N, C-alpha and C positions, 0 to 999 in steps of 0.2 A: 517457475514457482507454481505451487499447488495449494489447494485449500488446506488450512491448518498450519502452514509454514509461518514461523515467526519472522517478522521483517521490521526494518526501520523505515519510517516514512519521512520523506524529505521535508524540510522547513518550507519549501516552496508550496507544498500542498497543505500543511497544517497551520502555517503562519505563526509557528513557534520559533524560539531561538535555536533550538537543537533538534536533531532527529528524534522522532517519537517512536516507541516500540508498539507494534500491533500484531494482529494475526490475520492472515489472508482468509477472507470469507467467500471470495468469488474471483474467477479468472475468466475474462471474456476476450475472444479474438474478434476485435472490431475491424471490419473491412476498410474503414476509413483512416483510422489512426494506429492500428496494430493492436498489440496486447494491452488490455486495460485491467489493472489490479484493483480490487476493493479490499480494504483492510479495516478492522475494527480495533480500537484501542481499549485498554482496560477500563476506562471510564465510559465506554459505550459509544463514543464518537466513531463514525464511519467516514473514511476518506477513500477517494478513488482517483486514479490518474494513470498515465502511461507507465509501462513497466520500468523504465529507466529512473523513475522517481522513488523507487523502492530498492532496498538492498537487504540481503539475508542477515538475520540476527543470529549470532552464534550461541 
């Protein structure tokens, strides 16, 4: 994943019922947990977690 990619964010991260669409704003290679993605939703909320909690939006 790279900056600007559209993604779906897991309900585990957002605490919503369904996956939420957002846009990747940062990708960090954290030496302790691996790749960490930060994504912003259309309403301005920012969520971040490990890469496996995000999936590409088509």
